[in-house]
N, C-alpha and C positions, 0 to 999 in steps of 0.2 A: 504494500500500500504506500510506503514511503517513496518507492521508485515512481509510482504513478503520480504522486503529488509533485515530485521533483520534475517529472516530464511536463505536467500541467503548468507548473511555475515557469519552466523554460519557454513553453509556448506563449504564456502571458508576457514574459519578458521580450520575446521576439516581436509579438504583436505591438507591444508598447514602444519599441524602439524603431519600428519601421513605419513609413507612411502607408496609409490605407491602400493607395494605388499600387504600391510595391507588393502588397500581399494579395492582390487580386488573383494572381495565378497560383497561389499556394493552396494546396488542398487541406486547409486547416480543419474543417469539420470532419473530413475523412481521417485525418491524423488523430484528432481527439477521439473519434469512435474507435480507432484501432488501439489507442492507449487504454481506453476503457475496457475493450475486449481482452487485451493482454493482462490487464490488472485483475479482472475477474477470473481469468484462467489461472493466473499465478496464485490467487487466493484459494482456488479449488485444489490446485496441486499441493499447496502448503498444508491444507487440511488433510489430504490423503497421506502426505508424508508424516504428519504428526500422528495419525492413527497407526501407521506402520511402525513408527519408532516406539509408540506406547506398547504395542503388542510385542515387539522385540525385547523390550525391557522387562517384561514379565518373567518371573523366575520359572525355570523349567529344567528338567534333567535331560541332558544330551549325553548319551553314553559315549565312551571312547570309541567304540566300534562305529556308532552312527557318525561321529565327528570324522573319523578316518575315512569312512565311505564318502562323506560329503566332500572332504578334501581331495580324495581321489577323483571324484566327479568333476570338481572345479578344475583340477589339473588336466584331466583328459579333455575337457571341453576347450580350455584355453590353448592347450598344445595342439588339439585337433584343428583349431582355427589358425594355427601357425603364429601365435602371438608369443612374444617374449614377456614373461611375467615373473614375479617373485612375491613371497609372502611379506607382509609388513605389519606394523603396529603390534597389537596384542598377539596375533597369530605368530609373528616372527619371535616375539619374546617367549611365548610358550614353547615353540619348537626349539629355540636355543637353550632354554632353561631345562626342559624335560624331554624334548624329542617328541612331544605330543601335546594335546590341549590340557592335560591334567597330570597329576602325580599324587601318590600317597606319601606323605612326609614321614619322617622317622618316628614321630609321636602318634602315627596312625591317622592323622588329619588328612582328609582328601582336599587337595588344592586344585580347583578348577580355574584355569587362567582364561580360557576362551569358550564361548558358545557359538561364535560366528567365525567367518573366515575372511580375513582382510588381505587383499592382494593389490599390487600395483601392476599396471600394464604399460609396457613401453609404447609410446606413440611416436612414430617417425615424423619429423618436421616436413613441411611442404617445400 
């Protein structure tokens, strides 16, 4: 919403700084409609993203077997697409620390580092 407000302010500034005849060929109403449409779409996407993050943050049990299978699926998919990729963030920490997403510590405590899989994908420049 802040982006839409900034875009509207920019349009107002342009309109205020230019003579009316100079703006005659500018599609200002179409631009305003487009900004409104994009703003509404972004608000909808933000609401969807929030619901996804809320669901992801709910506690749940992911077995080491499920995690390993998911990691293998991600790996096979990305390599099948010919992409260069590597684990990052919590996934990399878990793999470096324990060689998996979790470990049982010496006192018997189960330490689960990750429930998701974080990766980075190399993007070649144009």
